[in-house]
Steps between C-alpha positions, in 0.01 A plus 500: 500500500291225658321387179833473318644304792207257483565444129870436563423248774236331281753451219750336733729796552805592297764245416727735307555854625570631150147419384326631811497862383336426165248267663397765752470757220274260314280450806474876551421563133221243500353643820507853354334376183227318692437808715443702183798732538589466130145570379571863414709367207215288370183574307182493705254388231396157620592276790623228262729751326655605831576139595657432160707819516613423856632165384672669204676742738625211712615312190705801391646549849614139528581443129238228458365414157134405497283366222137606530251253362 
């Protein structure tokens, strides 16, 4: 609870109540990803592969299109 609260305060709080829920879900998803709680879905070949696959999972969750160079 406290780390999420710190992120909310750091972003200036919520201006629109309707968007607060999705913003909090995004914060929680990113924290779970950084803690490695999605790693059981990923391959464990190389560290670089895990980082790339983590970003691909987040892109799919938030419908973000990314071009890898």
